[in-house]
VOBA-1610 file (N, C-alpha, C; in pm, whole numbers, padded with zeros to 5 digits, always signed):
BEGIN
Met+00262+00434-01433Met+00272+00415-01289Met+00280+00266-01255Leu+00366+00234-01163Leu+00374+00096-01115Leu+00250+00063-01034Ser+00202-00059-01049Ser+00086-00102-00971Ser+00096-00251-00946Ala+00019-00297-00849Ala+00010-00439-00817Ala-00132-00468-00773Gln-00173-00592-00794Gln-00306-00634-00752Gln-00298-00772-00690Ile-00370-00790-00580Ile-00378-00920-00514Ile-00524-00951-00486Glu-00552-01077-00462Glu-00687-01118-00423Glu-00684-01163-00277Arg-00787-01126-00204Arg-00801-01167-00065Arg-00944-01211-00040Arg-00963-01281+00072Arg-01097-01321+00114Arg-01116-01275+00258Val-01233-01226+00290Val-01263-01186+00428Val-01274-01314+00510Glu-01184-01330+00605Glu-01183-01447+00692Glu-01249-01413+00826Trp-01279-01516+00903Trp-01347-01496+01031Trp-01274-01394+01120Pro-01140-01403+01137Pro-01073-01304+01224Pro-01076-01161+01168Asp-01113-01145+01040Asp-01121-01011+00979Asp-01251-00940+01015Thr-01345-01011+01075Thr-01477-00952+01102Thr-01486-00900+01244Asp-01585-00813+01267Asp-01608-00761+01401Asp-01744-00809+01452Ala-01787-00757+01565Ala-01912-00801+01628Ala-02034-00776+01540Ala-02026-00681+01448Ala-02138-00653+01358Ala-02144-00751+01242Gly-02042-00836+01227Gly-02043-00937+01123Gly-01977-00897+00993His-01936-00772+00982His-01867-00729+00860His-01719-00709+00891Tyr-01641-00681+00788Tyr-01497-00672+00808Tyr-01461-00556+00900His-01358-00577+00981His-01308-00474+01071His-01222-00376+00991His-01228-00249+01026His-01155-00147+00950His-01006-00174+00939Ser-00945-00239+01035Ser-00801-00265+01032Ser-00761-00366+00924Thr-00858-00442+00875Thr-00830-00541+00771Thr-00773-00475+00646Ile-00824-00358+00613Ile-00778-00286+00493Ile-00627-00264+00498Leu-00575-00223+00612Leu-00431-00195+00622Leu-00349-00320+00592Arg-00389-00434+00645Arg-00315-00558+00616Arg-00319-00590+00467Trp-00435-00572+00407Trp-00448-00602+00264Trp-00364-00508+00179Ile-00367-00378+00210Ile-00290-00286+00125Ile-00140-00304+00147Glu-00099-00341+00267Glu+00043-00368+00288Glu+00086-00495+00214Ala+00000-00593+00203Ala+00032-00713+00124Ala+00045-00677-00024Ala-00044-00591-00073Ala-00034-00546-00213Ala+00091-00462-00233Glu+00124-00380-00134Glu+00246-00299-00141Glu+00370-00389-00150Ala+00375-00494-00071Ala+00488-00587-00076Ala+00499-00650-00215Glu+00386-00682-00275Glu+00384-00738-00410Glu+00440-00636-00510Leu+00402-00510-00495Leu+00451-00405-00584Leu+00604-00394-00577Tyr+00658-00390-00455Tyr+00803-00379-00440Tyr+00874-00503-00493Glu+00813-00620-00472Glu+00874-00743-00521Glu+00883-00743-00674Gln+00784-00686-00741Gln+00784-00679-00888Gln+00908-00610-00943Val+00961-00513-00868Val+01077-00437-00916Val+01205-00472-00839Gly+01202-00583-00765Gly+01322-00631-00697Gly+01359-00557-00571Leu+01264-00484-00512Leu+01292-00409-00389Leu+01233-00482-00268Thr+01287-00597-00238Thr+01232-00678-00129Thr+01283-00635+00009Asn+01373-00539+00013Asn+01431-00494+00141Asn+01375-00359+00186Met+01257-00322+00140Met+01202-00190+00172Met+01149-00180+00315Phe+01101-00290+00370Phe+01039-00282+00502Phe+01143-00263+00610Gly+01109-00181+00707Gly+01202-00142+00811Gly+01265-00007+00785Val+01252+00042+00660Val+01308+00173+00627Val+01203+00267+00569Ile+01075+00227+00571Ile+00970+00314+00517Ile+00848+00317+00611Pro+00862+00378+00728Pro+00747+00385+00819Pro+00634+00469+00759Arg+00514+00431+00794Arg+00395+00503+00748Arg+00379+00633+00828Val+00345+00740+00759Val+00323+00867+00827Val+00182+00920+00806His+00110+00862+00709His-00028+00907+00684His-00105+00795+00617Leu-00227+00773+00665Leu-00317+00674+00605Leu-00455+00735+00597Glu-00515+00724+00481Glu-00650+00775+00460Glu-00732+00666+00391Val-00843+00627+00453Val-00928+00521+00398Val-01072+00569+00391Asn-01133+00552+00276Asn-01275+00578+00258Asn-01344+00442+00250His-01426+00410+00350His-01501+00284+00350His-01631+00309+00276Arg-01649+00244+00163Arg-01762+00274+00074Arg-01870+00166+00074Ala-01835+00044+00110Ala-01933-00065+00113Ala-01888-00166+00219Arg-01984-00231+00282Arg-01951-00331+00382Arg-01910-00461+00313Leu-01813-00527+00373Leu-01768-00657+00326Leu-01799-00759+00435Trp-01836-00879+00392Trp-01881-00982+00485Trp-01790-01104+00480Phe-01798-01185+00584Phe-01724-01311+00593Phe-01738-01388+00462Arg-01624-01431+00409Arg-01610-01509+00287Arg-01619-01427+00157Asp-01644-01298+00166Asp-01639-01216+00044Asp-01498-01220-00013Arg-01489-01226-00144Arg-01359-01219-00213Arg-01343-01078-00268Val-01222-01025-00254Val-01195-00889-00299Val-01066-00883-00379Asp-01057-00784-00464Asp-00934-00750-00534Asp-00880-00622-00472Val-00753-00625-00437Val-00686-00510-00376Val-00583-00461-00477Arg-00596-00336-00519Arg-00505-00278-00618Arg-00434-00159-00554Ile-00305-00149-00580Ile-00226-00038-00526Ile-00136+00015-00636Glu-00113+00146-00635Glu-00024+00206-00734Glu+00050+00323-00671Ile+00162+00356-00730Ile+00238+00472-00684Ile+00169+00597-00735Ala+00130+00684-00644Ala+00067+00810-00680Ala+00171+00921-00690Glu+00270+00917-00600Glu+00372+01022-00599Glu+00498+00969-00531Leu+00611+01004-00587Leu+00740+00972-00526Leu+00811+01104-00500Gly+00820+01140-00372Gly+00888+01263-00334Gly+01036+01239-00311Arg+01103+01340-00261Arg+01247+01329-00234Arg+01276+01223-00128Thr+01190+01217-00024Thr+01209+01121+00085Thr+01084+01037+00112Ser+00977+01061+00039Ser+00850+00994+00068Ser+00792+00925-00054Ile+00694+00840-00027Ile+00618+00774-00133Ile+00471+00775-00091Thr+00384+00811-00183Thr+00240+00804-00159Thr+00182+00700-00253Leu+00110+00607-00194Leu+00047+00499-00268Leu-00104+00520-00265Arg-00168+00496-00376Arg-00314+00505-00387Arg-00365+00361-00400Phe-00478+00331-00335Phe-00529+00194-00340Phe-00680+00191-00351Asp-00730+00076-00397Asp-00874+00051-00391Asp-00898-00097-00367Val-01011-00125-00305Val-01054-00261-00273Val-01190-00279-00338Arg-01205-00384-00418Arg-01331-00407-00491Arg-01380-00550-00470Arg-01511-00560-00455Arg-01579-00690-00450Arg-01662-00700-00576Ala-01630-00797-00661Ala-01701-00816-00788Ala-01713-00685-00865Gly-01603-00607-00865Gly-01600-00481-00938Gly-01655-00362-00863Glu-01729-00384-00754Glu-01787-00275-00675Glu-01683-00220-00578Leu-01668-00089-00577Leu-01572-00024-00487Leu-01617-00039-00342Ala-01534-00102-00260Ala-01563-00120-00118Ala-01482-00024-00032Ala-01362+00011-00077Ala-01277+00105-00003Ala-01172+00161-00098Asp-01129+00282-00068Asp-01019+00342-00142Asp-00949+00442-00052Gly-00833+00486-00096Gly-00760+00582-00015Gly-00615+00591-00056Ser-00534+00641+00038Ser-00392+00657+00011Ser-00312+00634+00139Met-00186+00604+00119Met-00094+00582+00230Met+00039+00646+00193Thr+00097+00720+00286Thr+00227+00782+00263Thr+00327+00725+00362Ala+00445+00693+00311Ala+00555+00643+00393Ala+00678+00729+00364Val+00769+00731+00459Val+00891+00811+00445Val+01012+00719+00454His+01107+00740+00365His+01232+00663+00365His+01322+00718+00475Ile+01366+00629+00565Ile+01449+00675+00677Ile+01582+00600+00683Asp+01673+00661+00754Asp+01795+00594+00798Asp+01757+00527+00930Pro+01753+00393+00937Pro+01708+00326+01059Pro+01790+00362+01183Ala+01919+00383+01166Ala+02004+00415+01282Ala+01972+00553+01338Ala+01950+00649+01250Ala+01924+00786+01294Ala+01775+00811+01315Gly+01691+00732+01249Gly+01547+00752+01261Gly+01498+00878+01192Lys+01574+00926+01094Lys+01539+01049+01023Lys+01521+01023+00875Ala+01438+01107+00814Ala+01413+01095+00670Ala+01540+01121+00591Ile+01560+01040+00487Ile+01673+01058+00396Ile+01622+01041+00253Pro+01690+01102+00157Pro+01648+01089+00016Pro+01656+00943-00031Trp+01571+00912-00127Trp+01574+00780-00189Trp+01706+00762-00264Pro+01770+00647-00253Pro+01886+00620-00338Pro+01842+00621-00485Asp+01930+00661-00574Asp+01895+00668-00716Asp+01844+00534-00769Ala+01903+00423-00724Ala+01859+00291-00773Ala+01715+00261-00733Val+01677+00300-00612Val+01539+00278-00566Val+01445+00368-00644Arg+01482+00494-00659Arg+01399+00590-00735Arg+01378+00539-00878Thr+01482+00492-00941Thr+01472+00442-01078Thr+01381+00320-01085Ala+01392+00231-00987Ala+01307+00111-00986Ala+01160+00147-00966Leu+01133+00245-00881Leu+00995+00283-00850Leu+00932+00370-00957Met+01010+00457-01016Met+00957+00551-01115Met+01055+00559-01231Pro+01052+00462-01321Pro+01150+00459-01430Pro+01155+00587-01513Ser+01047+00664-01515Ser+01045+00785-01598Ser+01104+00906-01526Val+01138+00893-01397Val+01195+01004-01320Val+01347+00999-01331Glu+01408+01111-01360Glu+01553+01118-01370Glu+01616+01103-01231Pro+01723+01023-01216Pro+01790+01010-01086Pro+01833+01146-01033Gly+01816+01163-00901Gly+01859+01285-00835Gly+01760+01400-00843Thr+01643+01381-00906Thr+01545+01491-00912Thr+01441+01476-00806
//
């Protein structure tokens, strides 16, 4: 499975009134890791054609201002028109959050789901035969 990992730090704007990270911070981090994953395989033009349709996050530990975290993302499933990514966020090896995100490949002009081109499918899942 393709995967990517990035490091982030909880910054002041990432926190809420309780002093720990705001739940929306996770989405920014996983999207940054997702961009890294696509860049690894030369798919830098994915954004704008893969809107998110489902996001699931399990918040397992609180993160505080200046905490450093590792964000890891991997392809869990590549469907005919969709991709599901699995992710986790860890502070010093401790699981702070995990979950999954599903996006659908669309034709931007029509706004409708379309199958992945064979070249994209091959780049994302080298072990999957084109057209399956």
